[in-house]
C-alpha positions in Angstrom: 78.8 39.1 196.5 78.5 40.4 200.1 81.8 40.5 202.1 82.5 37.7 204.5 83.8 38.0 208.1 87.4 39.1 208.4 89.4 42.2 208.1 89.6 43.6 204.4 92.8 44.0 202.6 91.8 47.6 202.1 92.1 48.4 205.8 95.7 46.8 205.8 96.7 48.7 202.8 95.4 52.0 204.4 97.7 51.2 207.5 100.5 50.7 205.1 100.0 54.0 203.2 100.2 55.9 206.6 103.9 55.5 206.0 104.5 56.7 202.5 108.3 56.6 203.0 108.2 53.2 202.5 108.1 53.7 198.9 111.3 55.6 198.9 113.2 52.6 200.5 114.3 51.4 197.0 115.1 54.8 195.7 117.0 55.8 199.1 119.2 52.6 198.6 119.6 53.2 194.9 120.6 56.8 195.2 123.1 56.0 198.3 124.5 53.1 196.4 124.9 55.1 193.3 126.4 58.2 194.9 128.7 56.1 197.3 130.1 54.3 194.1 130.8 57.6 192.6 132.6 58.9 195.6 134.6 55.6 195.9 135.7 55.8 192.2 136.7 59.5 192.7 138.9 58.5 195.7 140.5 55.3 193.7 141.6 57.7 190.9 144.3 59.3 192.7 145.6 55.8 193.5 145.4 55.1 189.8 147.2 58.2 188.8 149.9 57.5 191.3 150.6 53.8 190.6 149.5 53.5 186.8 148.9 56.8 184.9 152.1 58.8 186.0 154.4 55.7 185.6 153.0 54.9 182.2 153.2 58.6 181.0 156.9 58.2 182.0 157.1 55.1 179.8 155.7 57.1 177.0 158.0 60.0 177.3 161.0 57.7 177.3 159.6 55.8 174.3 159.1 59.0 172.6 162.8 60.1 173.2 164.0 56.5 172.3 161.9 56.7 169.0 163.6 59.8 168.0 167.1 58.8 168.8 166.6 55.5 167.1 165.4 56.9 163.9 168.3 59.4 163.8 170.7 56.4 164.4 169.1 54.5 161.4 169.2 57.5 158.8 172.9 58.6 160.1 174.5 55.7 161.4 175.6 57.8 164.4 174.6 58.2 168.0 174.7 54.6 169.1 175.8 55.6 172.7 172.9 58.1 173.1 170.5 55.4 171.7 171.8 52.9 174.3 171.5 55.5 177.0 167.7 56.2 175.9 167.2 52.4 175.9 168.3 52.1 179.5 166.0 54.9 180.6 163.1 53.3 178.9 163.9 50.0 180.5 164.0 51.6 183.8 160.5 53.5 183.4 159.2 50.0 182.4 160.4 48.3 185.4 159.0 51.1 187.5 155.6 50.9 185.8 155.2 47.3 185.9 156.3 47.4 189.8 153.7 49.7 190.8 151.0 48.4 188.5 151.3 44.9 190.0 150.2 46.3 193.3 146.9 47.4 192.0 143.8 45.7 193.1 140.0 45.7 192.1 140.5 47.2 188.8 137.5 47.3 186.3 137.4 44.6 183.6 138.1 47.2 180.9 141.1 48.6 182.7 142.4 45.1 183.3 142.2 44.4 179.7 143.8 47.6 178.7 146.7 47.0 181.1 147.3 43.6 179.7 147.2 44.8 176.2 149.9 47.5 177.1 152.1 44.9 178.8 151.9 42.7 175.7 152.8 45.7 173.5 155.8 46.6 175.6 157.2 43.2 175.3 157.3 43.5 171.7 159.7 46.7 172.1 162.6 44.0 172.0 161.5 43.2 168.4 161.6 46.7 167.4 164.8 47.4 168.9 166.3 44.3 167.1 165.1 45.8 163.7 166.8 49.1 164.5 169.9 47.3 165.1 170.0 45.0 162.3 168.7 47.9 159.7 166.0 45.1 158.6 163.0 47.7 158.8 162.2 50.9 157.1 162.5 54.0 159.5 158.7 54.5 158.9 158.0 51.0 160.2 160.2 51.8 163.2 158.2 54.9 164.0 154.9 52.8 163.8 156.4 50.1 166.1 157.1 52.6 168.8 153.7 54.4 168.2 151.6 51.0 168.5 153.1 50.8 172.1 152.3 54.4 173.1 148.8 54.3 171.3 147.8 51.1 173.5 148.7 53.0 176.7 146.2 55.7 175.5 143.5 53.1 175.0 144.2 52.2 178.7 143.6 55.8 179.6 140.2 55.8 178.1 139.3 52.9 180.5 140.6 54.7 183.5 138.8 58.0 182.9 135.5 56.9 184.6 134.9 60.3 186.5 131.1 60.5 187.5 131.3 64.2 187.4 130.5 64.9 183.7 132.3 68.3 183.7 135.3 66.8 185.3 135.1 63.8 182.9 135.1 66.0 179.8 138.2 68.0 181.1 140.0 64.6 181.9 139.1 63.3 178.1 140.4 66.5 176.6 143.7 66.2 178.6 144.1 62.7 177.4 143.6 63.9 173.7 146.3 66.5 174.2 148.5 63.8 175.3 147.9 61.9 172.1 148.5 65.2 170.0 151.7 65.3 172.0 152.8 61.9 170.9 151.8 62.8 167.2 154.2 65.7 167.4 157.0 63.3 168.7 156.4 61.2 165.6 156.6 64.3 163.4 160.0 64.9 164.9 161.2 61.6 164.1 159.9 61.8 160.4 161.5 65.2 160.1 164.9 63.5 160.9 164.4 61.0 158.1 163.6 63.9 155.7 166.6 65.6 156.5 168.8 62.8 156.2 167.6 62.2 152.7 167.3 65.9 151.7 164.0 65.4 150.1 160.4 64.2 150.8 159.3 60.7 149.4 155.7 60.0 148.7 155.4 57.5 151.4 156.8 59.9 154.0 154.8 62.8 152.7 151.6 60.8 153.1 152.5 59.6 156.5 153.4 63.1 157.6 150.4 64.6 156.2 148.2 62.2 158.4 150.1 62.9 161.5 149.7 66.6 161.0 145.9 66.3 160.3 145.2 64.2 163.2 147.5 66.4 165.7 145.7 69.5 164.8 142.3 67.9 165.0 142.9 66.4 168.4 144.7 69.8 169.5 141.7 71.8 168.4 139.0 69.6 169.8 140.8 69.1 173.0 141.0 72.9 173.7 137.3 73.4 172.8 136.5 71.3 175.7 139.0 72.6 178.3 137.9 75.5 180.7 139.6 78.8 180.8 142.1 77.8 183.7 143.3 74.7 181.9 143.1 76.2 178.2 145.1 79.4 179.0 148.4 78.0 178.7 147.6 76.3 175.7 146.2 79.3 173.9 149.4 81.2 174.9 151.4 78.5 173.3 149.5 78.6 170.1 149.8 82.2 169.6 153.5 81.8 170.3 156.4 82.2 167.8 157.5 78.6 168.6 154.0 77.0 167.6 153.9 79.2 164.3 157.4 78.3 163.3 156.5 74.7 163.7 153.4 75.0 161.7 155.3 76.6 159.0 157.8 73.6 159.0 154.8 71.3 158.9 153.2 73.0 156.0 156.5 73.0 154.1 157.2 69.3 154.5 153.5 68.2 153.4 153.6 71.1 150.5 156.4 72.4 148.4 159.0 70.3 149.9 157.6 67.3 148.1 158.0 68.9 144.7 160.8 71.7 144.9 163.0 70.0 147.6 163.7 71.2 151.1 163.8 75.0 151.5 166.7 76.8 153.4 164.9 76.9 156.6 165.0 73.0 156.8 168.2 73.1 158.9 166.0 74.7 161.9 163.1 72.2 161.8 164.8 69.8 164.5 165.3 73.0 166.7 161.7 74.2 166.0 160.4 70.8 166.9 162.5 70.5 170.1 161.5 73.9 171.4 157.5 73.1 170.7 158.1 69.6 172.3 159.5 71.1 175.7 156.6 73.7 175.8 153.9 71.1 175.1 155.5 68.6 177.7 155.4 71.4 180.2 151.7 72.4 179.5 150.7 68.8 179.6 152.3 68.1 183.0 150.5 71.0 184.5 147.2 70.1 183.0 147.3 66.5 184.4 148.4 67.9 187.9 145.4 70.3 187.8 143.1 67.6 186.8 144.3 65.3 189.6 144.1 68.1 192.3 140.2 68.6 191.2 139.3 65.0 191.9 139.7 65.2 195.8 137.2 68.1 196.5 134.7 66.4 194.1 135.0 63.1 196.1 134.6 64.7 199.6 131.5 66.7 198.4 129.7 63.5 197.1 130.5 61.6 200.4 129.0 64.6 202.3 125.9 64.3 200.3 125.9 60.6 201.1 126.2 61.4 204.8 123.4 64.0 204.9 120.9 62.3 202.5 121.7 58.8 203.8 121.3 59.7 207.5 117.6 61.2 206.9 116.9 58.4 204.4 117.8 55.7 207.0 115.6 57.1 209.6 112.7 57.1 207.2 113.5 53.6 206.2 113.7 52.4 210.0 110.3 54.0 210.4 108.6 52.3 207.6 110.1 49.0 208.3 109.0 48.9 212.1 105.4 50.0 211.3 105.1 47.6 208.1 106.3 44.4 210.2 103.3 44.7 212.3 100.9 43.9 209.6 103.3 42.0 207.5 102.9 38.3 208.9 99.2 37.9 208.4 98.8 39.5 205.0 101.9 37.4 203.5 100.5 34.3 204.6 97.2 34.9 203.1 98.7 36.1 199.8 101.2 33.5 199.8 98.5 30.8 200.1 96.4 32.4 197.3 99.5 32.7 195.2 100.4 28.9 195.5 96.8 27.9 194.8 96.7 30.0 191.7 100.0 28.9 190.6 99.0 25.2 191.1 95.7 25.8 189.2 97.5 27.7 186.2 100.7 25.6 186.0 99.8 22.3 187.0 96.1 21.5 187.0 94.8 23.6 184.2 98.0 22.8 182.2 97.8 19.1 182.7 94.2 19.1 181.7 94.6 21.2 178.4 97.7 18.7 177.7 95.4 15.9 178.3 92.4 17.2 176.1 94.9 18.0 173.3 95.4 14.2 173.1 92.2 12.9 174.4 89.1 15.2 174.0 87.0 13.4 176.7 85.3 15.0 179.4 87.2 16.0 182.4 87.1 13.9 185.7 86.2 15.3 189.0 89.6 15.4 190.4 90.9 17.4 187.5 88.3 20.4 188.3 88.3 20.4 192.0 87.6 23.9 193.4 90.5 26.0 195.0 90.5 26.2 198.8 92.6 28.3 201.1 92.5 29.4 204.8 91.7 33.0 204.7 90.5 35.9 207.3 90.0 38.5 204.6 86.7 38.9 202.7 88.6 40.0 199.5 91.0 37.1 199.4 87.8 34.7 199.7 86.1 36.6 196.8 89.4 36.0 194.8 89.2 32.4 195.5 85.4 32.3 194.4 86.7 34.1 191.1 89.5 31.6 190.4 87.0 28.9 190.8 84.5 30.5 188.3 87.5 31.1 186.0 88.4 27.7 186.2 85.0 26.3 185.3 84.9 28.7 182.5 88.4 27.7 181.3 87.7 24.1 181.3 84.6 24.5 179.5 86.6 26.7 176.8 89.4 24.0 176.8 87.0 20.9 176.4 85.4 22.7 173.3 88.5 23.9 171.8 90.0 20.4 172.2 87.0 19.0 170.2 87.2 21.7 167.6 90.9 21.2 167.3 90.5 17.3 166.8 87.7 17.9 164.5 89.9 20.3 162.3 92.8 18.0 162.5 90.6 15.2 161.0 89.5 17.5 158.3 93.0 18.4 157.4 94.3 14.7 157.4 91.1 13.8 155.2 91.7 16.5 152.6 95.5 16.3 152.6 95.3 12.5 152.2 92.8 13.0 149.2 95.0 15.7 147.7 98.0 13.5 148.4 96.5 10.6 146.4 95.5 12.7 143.4 98.8 14.3 143.3 100.8 11.1 143.2 98.5 10.1 140.6 99.1 13.3 138.6 102.8 12.8 139.0 102.8 9.2 137.7 100.8 10.6 134.9 103.0 13.3 134.2 106.1 11.0 134.3 104.6 9.0 131.6 103.8 12.0 129.4 107.6 13.1 130.0 108.9 9.9 128.6 106.5 9.6 125.9 107.2 13.1 124.2 110.3 14.2 122.6 109.4 18.0 121.7 111.5 20.2 123.8 108.7 22.9 124.2 106.2 20.3 125.3 108.6 18.7 127.5 109.5 21.8 129.2 105.9 22.5 130.1 105.6 19.1 131.4 108.4 19.6 133.6 107.2 22.9 135.0 104.0 21.0 135.8 105.7 18.2 137.5 107.6 20.8 139.5 104.3 22.5 140.4 102.7 19.3 141.4 105.7 18.3 143.7 105.3 21.6 145.5 101.6 21.0 145.8 102.3 17.5 147.3 104.5 19.1 150.0 101.8 21.6 151.0 99.5 18.7 151.4 102.0 16.7 153.5 102.4 19.9 155.7 98.8 19.6 156.5 99.4 16.1 157.5 102.2 16.8 159.6 100.4 19.7 161.4 97.7 17.2 162.2 100.4 14.9 164.0 100.2 12.3 161.3 102.9 10.9 159.0 102.9 11.3 155.5 102.4 8.3 153.2 105.6 8.4 151.3 108.8 6.2 152.4 111.8 4.5 151.4 112.9 0.9 152.4 116.6 1.6 151.8 118.9 4.1 152.8 119.3 7.3 150.5 122.4 9.2 149.7 122.1 12.7 151.5 122.8 14.1 148.0 119.8 12.6 146.8 117.7 13.9 149.8 119.0 17.5 149.3 118.1 17.5 145.4 114.7 16.2 146.3 114.3 19.1 148.8 115.4 21.6 146.2 113.0 20.1 143.7 110.1 21.2 145.8 111.0 24.7 145.9 109.6 27.2 143.4 113.0 29.0 142.7 115.1 26.0 142.6 117.2 27.5 140.0 118.7 29.9 142.7 119.7 27.0 145.0 123.2 25.6 144.8 123.8 22.2 146.5 127.5 21.9 147.1 129.0 18.4 147.0 128.0 16.6 150.4 129.8 13.9 151.9 129.3 10.2 151.3 126.7 9.8 153.9 123.2 8.1 153.5 119.9 8.5 155.5 117.7 5.8 156.8 114.7 5.3 154.4 112.2 5.9 157.2 113.4 9.5 157.6 114.1 10.7 154.0 110.6 12.1 153.5 110.6 14.1 156.6 114.2 15.3 156.4 113.6 16.2 152.6 110.4 18.2 153.7 112.1 20.0 156.6 115.0 21.0 154.3 112.7 22.1 151.7 110.8 24.3 154.0 114.0 26.1 155.0 115.1 26.4 151.5 112.0 28.0 150.3 112.0 30.4 153.4 115.7 31.4 152.2 114.5 32.1 148.6 111.4 34.1 149.8 113.3 36.4 152.1 116.3 37.1 149.8 116.7 39.4 146.6 115.5 37.4 143.6 119.0 37.4 141.8 120.9 36.1 144.9 121.9 32.6 145.4 121.0 30.1 148.2 123.9 27.8 149.3 123.2 24.3 150.8 126.3 22.6 152.2 126.7 19.7 154.5 129.5 18.3 156.6 129.9 15.6 158.9 130.1 16.2 162.7 131.1 14.1 165.7 127.4 13.3 166.6 126.1 13.1 163.1 125.7 15.6 159.9 125.3 19.2 159.9 123.3 20.8 156.7 123.8 24.6 156.5 121.4 26.7 154.5 122.5 30.3 153.8 120.8 33.2 152.0 121.7 36.7 151.3 118.9 38.5 152.4 118.2 41.4 154.9 118.4 39.1 158.0 116.3 39.4 161.2 116.5 41.6 164.4 118.3 39.7 167.1 115.1 39.6 169.4 113.2 37.9 166.7 115.7 35.5 165.8 115.9 34.6 169.4 112.2 33.9 169.5 112.4 31.6 166.3 115.2 29.6 167.8 113.1 29.3 170.9 110.1 28.0 169.1 112.3 25.6 166.8 114.0 24.2 170.0 110.8 22.6 171.2 107.6 20.8 169.7 105.5 23.7 168.7 101.6 23.7 168.9 99.9 24.8 165.7 98.2 28.0 166.2 95.5 28.9 163.6 95.9 32.4 164.3 99.5 32.4 163.1 99.2 30.8 159.7 101.7 33.1 158.0 104.3 31.0 159.8 103.0 27.7 158.6 106.7 26.6 157.6 108.0 27.3 161.1 105.4 24.8 162.6 106.1 22.2 160.1 109.7 22.3 160.6 109.4 22.3 164.6 107.2 19.3 164.3 109.5 17.4 162.0 112.7 18.5 164.2 111.0 17.3 167.3 109.9 14.0 165.8 113.4 13.0 164.9 115.5 14.6 167.4 116.8 17.1 164.8 118.2 20.4 166.0 117.4 23.6 163.9 118.9 26.8 164.6 118.7 30.2 162.9 121.7 32.5 162.9 122.9 35.7 161.1 124.8 35.0 157.9 128.2 36.8 157.1 126.5 37.9 153.7 123.8 39.7 155.9 120.9 37.2 155.6 120.4 34.1 157.7 121.9 30.5 158.0 119.7 27.8 158.9 121.8 25.1 160.8 120.1 21.5 160.7 121.9 19.1 162.8 120.9 15.7 161.9 121.8 13.0 164.7 123.8 9.9 164.0 120.7 7.9 164.8 119.2 9.0 161.3 122.3 7.9 159.4 123.0 4.8 157.7 126.3 2.9 157.9 127.0 2.9 154.2 125.8 5.1 151.5 123.6 3.2 149.1 121.3 4.0 146.2 117.8 5.2 147.0 114.8 3.0 146.5 111.3 2.8 147.4 
């Protein structure tokens, strides 16, 4: 087709491509925002350290000292005045921490949650102290009570260490791990006081102490492996010092020979060994935290300088791109917007309405349903696209008319074949029923029952074809039917009915007019549960009344489905699905969706606690009878 009058879009696009920096606008904004956010977070870390990290660390130190004093008081009965002093120091540290933390603003959700959890744990300190004073708890439980508060503070630190610089982040995390190792050292000191007071190591205390030692050594070694030489130096010196080696010897003795041979003669020096190591570790920890904090500010300034340089140059390029692009924007946008609106109306309104109408009435389309697309355009390419849309519309309409006629014909074939099969199967069931009543031989009767069950399943498949053709099955009941009978009828139409357990439902009945469809819907879901779960597992069918009707749950123990596929299935079940011959492997899904839409039933699939799936069938109250009655045709 020769081009019509007007400027082609290629010329306009060529002008836009003269400014390639336009493609960098988004990248510039993203980089500037990302880098600026990183710099802002680094600058905010100093404020967090001053008003949150340091005060909470002081709370931890006071809690560690109070924990040791409280345990010593419990096992010896001495030191009440010292314990009261420690508690006062702890309360003062908690007061300072909460005052400073209250002034913080714009915290991340994770940090807000961690701070709230720490405040909640601190509130439980009163209960721990009450147990110490009353002697109602074991010393190990008291150690655990204090430890829970300290552990919560370290979880808050994990949310606070959000350093954009990866190297600095690893250093900060390692220092936090050293803090946890220091707290485990404090717990060991408290447990040593218990052991010395008893003169022996009992099994429970040995198990707890062994866990503390293993965790402390693991955290200590992992943290040191991530520190650089400047930060690791003091800790390496401490590891090689006699103070550290003497405490390691004490640890090995408590978790080793002291549990069987009693305390060695060197046990009297264990508290001193622990205190000496504690002082050295606390000194190194303070220096490490201070060093990490001092590194934050230079990193933040460096990032902000990068923002200034890159952002200034990028901004100039953005301004140049915008000024040149605005000159050609208005006309091109108007034409493309008109083309978009026309195409949208054609695809979402006119063709969609025509297809929907042809699905119900396969008559030839009227002239107003196939009117050509027209828009005002000054570009030859846009005019060509409009003509292409009109050609596509003609082709689509012809295809839709043919498809509607074919669908209508297939539907009629389905209905005719299904009605014939349904009639024959109904006669076969009556014949089998007569034969079952006439015979008394167990083996023959068992075979007849198998044929009866097989015929019932065949009848359900025939009814599925009728339902997919938007017709109603011929079976029906005049009177309400108890829900128990409906569920049993559904189970009877499933091949592996022996695996299905129907739990006792409430005394509720369904209206006779919906019994067939509800039983069919339930049978499809139960069969799906048996097919996609291991052969020897059970499928549970439960039902319970709700405010708006009745809820039936069908739960299997299969492998389940991925979340994306589960959401897709639920989306299909939430609306009236149109049967697609290309997806015949999900025939049951279409049947369930059709029946659910027909009666306002909501079917939802969700993951089961057993690993499989649970199908939730919500029957509205409009389908329920006022009183349960016996079923009847």
